[in-house]
C-alpha positions in Angstrom: -23.4 -3.7 0.4 -21.2 -0.6 0.3 -17.8 0.1 -1.2 -14.6 -1.4 0.4 -11.7 1.1 0.4 -8.4 -0.9 0.4 -6.0 2.0 0.6 -6.3 4.5 3.5 -3.8 5.7 6.1 -3.8 6.7 9.8 -1.6 8.8 12.1 -2.1 8.7 15.8 -2.5 12.0 17.7 0.7 11.2 19.7 3.2 8.5 20.4 6.3 7.9 22.6 9.6 9.6 21.8 11.3 7.6 19.0 14.7 9.3 19.4 16.7 12.0 17.7 15.8 12.6 14.0 12.7 10.4 14.1 9.1 11.4 13.4 7.2 13.3 16.1 3.9 15.2 16.1 3.6 18.9 16.6 0.0 19.2 17.8 -1.5 22.6 16.9 -5.1 22.2 17.9 -7.8 19.6 18.5 -8.2 19.0 14.8 -4.8 19.8 13.3 -1.1 18.8 13.7 2.2 18.7 11.8 4.2 15.5 11.3 7.8 16.5 12.0 10.9 14.5 11.0 13.6 15.9 13.3 13.4 19.6 12.8 11.7 19.5 9.4 8.0 19.7 8.6 6.9 16.6 6.7 3.1 16.8 6.4 0.1 18.7 7.9 -2.6 16.4 9.0 -6.1 16.7 10.5 -8.3 14.8 12.9 -9.5 12.5 10.1 -6.1 10.8 10.6 -6.8 9.7 14.2 -10.5 10.3 14.9 -12.6 7.3 14.1 -15.8 9.2 14.3 -14.7 11.7 11.7 -13.5 8.9 9.5 -16.8 7.0 9.8 -18.8 10.1 9.0 -16.8 10.5 5.8 -17.3 6.8 4.9 -21.0 7.2 5.4 -21.1 10.2 3.2 -19.2 8.4 0.4 -21.0 5.1 0.7 -18.0 3.2 2.0 -18.8 0.2 4.1 -15.3 -0.8 5.1 -11.9 0.8 5.1 -8.5 -0.8 5.3 -6.5 1.4 7.6 -2.7 1.2 7.0 0.3 3.0 8.4 1.7 6.2 6.9 5.0 5.1 5.3 7.1 7.8 7.0 6.9 5.7 10.1 8.4 2.5 8.6 11.8 3.1 10.0 13.6 0.9 7.5 16.7 3.0 7.7 17.2 2.2 11.4 18.5 -0.9 13.2 16.0 -3.8 13.1 15.5 -3.7 16.9 14.5 0.0 16.8 12.2 -0.6 13.8 10.5 -3.5 15.6 9.9 -1.3 18.6 8.4 1.4 16.4 6.2 -1.1 14.6 4.8 -2.4 17.9 4.0 1.2 19.0 2.1 2.1 15.8 0.5 -1.3 15.4 -1.0 -1.0 18.9 -2.1 2.6 18.2 -3.8 1.4 15.0 -5.9 -1.0 17.0 -7.0 1.8 19.3 -7.9 4.0 16.4 -9.9 1.3 14.6 -11.7 -0.1 17.6 -14.6 2.4 17.5 -15.4 1.2 13.9 -16.8 -2.1 15.2 -15.5 -4.0 12.2 -15.7 -1.2 9.6 -12.1 -0.1 10.1 -9.7 -3.0 9.4 -6.1 -2.3 10.6 -3.0 -3.3 8.5 0.2 -3.5 10.5 3.8 -2.5 9.7 6.8 -4.6 10.2 10.6 -4.1 10.4 11.2 -5.4 6.9 15.0 -4.9 7.1 15.1 -7.8 9.6 13.1 -10.8 8.2 13.0 -12.7 11.5 11.8 -9.6 13.4 9.3 -8.8 10.6 7.8 -12.3 10.7 7.7 -12.1 14.5 5.9 -8.8 14.5 3.5 -9.9 11.8 2.5 -12.9 14.0 2.0 -10.7 17.0 0.0 -8.0 15.2 -2.3 -10.5 13.5 -2.9 -12.2 16.9 -3.7 -8.8 18.3 -6.3 -8.0 15.6 -4.6 -6.8 12.5 -6.0 -8.3 9.3 -3.1 -7.6 6.9 0.3 -5.9 6.5 1.5 -2.8 4.6 5.1 -2.8 3.4 7.3 -0.3 1.6 8.3 -1.1 -1.9 12.0 -1.4 -1.0 14.5 -1.3 1.9 17.4 1.0 0.9 18.8 -0.6 -2.3 17.1 -3.9 -1.6 14.0 -4.4 -3.7 11.2 -6.9 -3.2 13.3 -9.7 -4.7 15.7 -9.5 -1.8 16.0 -12.9 -0.1 14.9 -11.5 3.2 11.8 -9.9 1.8 11.0 -13.1 -0.1 11.2 -15.0 3.2 8.7 -12.5 4.7 6.3 -12.8 1.8 6.5 -16.6 2.0 5.6 -16.3 5.7 2.7 -13.9 5.0 1.4 -16.4 2.4 1.7 -19.3 4.9 -0.3 -17.3 7.4 -2.9 -16.2 4.8 -2.2 -12.5 5.5 -2.8 -10.0 2.6 0.1 -7.7 1.8 -0.3 -4.1 0.6 2.7 -2.5 -1.1 3.1 1.2 -0.9 5.9 3.3 -2.4 8.0 5.3 -0.1 11.5 6.9 0.2 11.6 8.2 -3.3 14.7 9.5 -5.0 15.7 13.1 -4.5 17.3 15.4 -7.0 17.0 19.0 -8.1 14.7 17.8 -10.9 12.5 15.8 -8.5 12.4 18.3 -5.7 10.1 20.7 -7.7 6.3 20.6 -8.1 5.9 17.5 -5.9 7.6 15.5 -8.6 8.7 12.9 -6.1 5.0 12.1 -5.6 3.9 12.7 -9.2 6.6 10.9 -11.0 8.7 9.2 -8.3 5.9 7.2 -6.7 4.6 5.6 -9.9 8.1 4.8 -11.0 8.9 3.2 -7.6 5.9 0.9 -7.8 6.6 0.0 -11.4 10.1 -1.0 -10.5 8.9 -3.1 -7.6 6.5 -5.1 -9.8 9.4 -5.6 -12.3 11.5 -6.9 -9.4 8.8 -9.3 -8.3 8.7 -10.7 -11.8 12.3 -10.7 -13.0 13.6 -11.5 -9.6 11.6 -14.7 -9.7 9.6 -13.8 -6.6 6.3 -15.0 -8.1 8.2 -18.3 -8.9 9.3 -18.6 -5.3 6.1 -17.7 -3.4 2.9 -19.7 -3.6 0.0 -18.5 -5.7 -1.9 -18.2 -2.4 0.0 -14.9 -1.7 -2.5 -12.0 -1.8 -0.6 -8.9 -2.7 -1.8 -5.5 -3.9 0.2 -2.5 -5.2 -0.9 1.1 -4.5 -1.7 3.8 -7.0 -2.8 1.5 -9.8 0.5 -0.3 -9.8 2.3 2.8 -10.9 3.0 2.9 -14.6 3.3 -0.9 -14.9 0.1 -1.6 -16.8 0.8 1.1 -19.4 4.3 -0.3 -20.1 3.6 -4.0 -19.9 4.0 -4.3 -23.7 7.4 -2.8 -23.6 8.3 -5.1 -20.7 7.1 -8.1 -22.6 9.0 -7.1 -25.7 12.2 -6.7 -23.8 11.8 -10.1 -22.1 11.6 -11.8 -25.5 14.1 -9.7 -27.4 16.7 -9.3 -24.7 16.5 -12.6 -22.9 20.3 -12.5 -22.5 19.8 -9.6 -20.1 16.4 -9.8 -18.4 14.7 -13.1 -18.9 15.3 -14.5 -15.4 11.7 -15.3 -14.6 10.3 -18.7 -15.5 7.5 -17.1 -17.7 7.2 -13.9 -19.6 5.8 -10.9 -17.7 2.3 -11.1 -19.0 1.9 -14.6 -17.4 2.1 -13.0 -13.9 -0.5 -10.3 -14.1 -3.1 -12.5 -12.3 -0.7 -13.0 -9.4 -1.2 -9.5 -7.9 -3.8 -6.7 -7.6 -3.7 -3.0 -7.8 -5.9 -0.2 -6.4 -8.0 2.2 -8.4 -6.2 5.4 -7.3 -5.7 6.6 -10.9 -8.4 9.3 -10.9 -9.4 9.1 -14.5 -11.6 6.5 -16.3 -9.2 6.3 -19.2 -6.4 5.2 -16.8 -8.7 2.8 -15.1 -9.6 1.2 -18.4 -5.9 0.5 -19.0 -5.8 -1.4 -15.7 -8.9 -3.4 -16.5 -7.9 -4.1 -20.1 -4.4 -5.1 -19.1 -4.8 -6.8 -15.7 -8.4 -7.7 -15.7 -11.3 -6.4 -13.6 -10.7 -9.1 -11.0 -7.3 -7.6 -10.2 -8.5 -4.0 -9.3 -10.0 -2.8 -6.1 -11.0 0.6 -4.8 -8.2 2.6 -3.1 -8.5 6.3 -2.2 -5.4 7.2 -0.2 -7.8 8.8 2.3 -7.4 11.1 4.2 -4.5 12.8 2.3 -4.9 15.7 -0.1 -3.8 13.6 -3.1 -6.5 11.1 -2.4 -9.9 10.6 -4.1 -13.1 12.1 -2.7 -15.8 11.0 -3.0 -14.5 7.4 -2.7 -14.7 5.3 -5.9 -15.6 8.3 -8.0 -13.5 7.1 -10.8 -15.1 3.7 -10.8 -18.6 5.2 -10.9 -17.7 7.5 -13.7 -16.2 4.7 -15.8 -18.9 4.1 -18.4 -17.0 1.3 -20.0 -17.5 -1.0 -16.9 -20.4 -3.4 -17.0 -22.3 -4.1 -13.8 -20.3 -7.2 -13.0 -17.0 -5.5 -13.4 -18.1 -2.5 -11.3 -19.3 -4.8 -8.5 -16.0 -6.6 -8.5 -14.0 -3.4 -8.2 -16.2 -1.7 -5.7 -16.2 -4.5 -3.2 -16.0 -8.2 -4.3 -12.3 -8.1 -5.1 -11.4 -6.5 -1.8 -13.5 -9.1 0.0 -11.4 -11.8 -1.6 -8.2 -10.0 -0.9 -9.1 -9.5 2.7 -10.6 -12.9 3.2 -13.9 -11.7 4.4 
């Protein structure tokens, strides 16, 4: 059996007008387009974002059996009213089904939801799953509300009750003169966002409030969390007057979530395996974007420290458990 890639994205080749200041697509050729946000260029994309045949050919070349196909976070619309975000979610979730259909089971769509409105998010999750989605991708925060927000916890409890896996992707990174150079928002901001979200899940007591049946995975190797778990653990014990709000110390929760393998170097992958365990890591490439990994799972195959059982877990078996297939 081939590799399962748990972290890829799609963009449709067009969608209805979402309103002033919202994302739209400037199509430049059959194979190329520019995502626009209002009048600003956001990202150049190519046909591998929307053409299943191109995607499947790349999967075959890389030995990928199955891809999870998730939204591109710029379309989350968390900064708009809940009703508008629900409309946007329905549009892109239906488009995702169209894009994945030619894969005949090899392309598994994950939906998006209006996370700023828990009732609408639960409603759209149910509709999307009934329509054919097998999971949901959420952003790592909604404005200043992190994943321990009561509304987000309600949504996560609902996902757990439905048996729907959740993929957490960083988005809407901080902007400043220091972060606006050298793609620093992506190189430093994204890992920090994910690290902060896992901290919020632990210290905010989310893992104490949601059942252990919740299947949740964090993108990009969980950010910098694994590297700094020792510092986190030390602070929990030594500054309990400030941060010890979870029922257990941080290290007790590392089996409650998974991370992907998008860390690019075997040394970094080893930190994940040593800290979280091989059963908590699955392949993720960020396909088809330029900061993604090609060929898929290259870092896993180059990691000489992995034994055959660990490599098998990371390449496919963990993702099968996460996806329920």
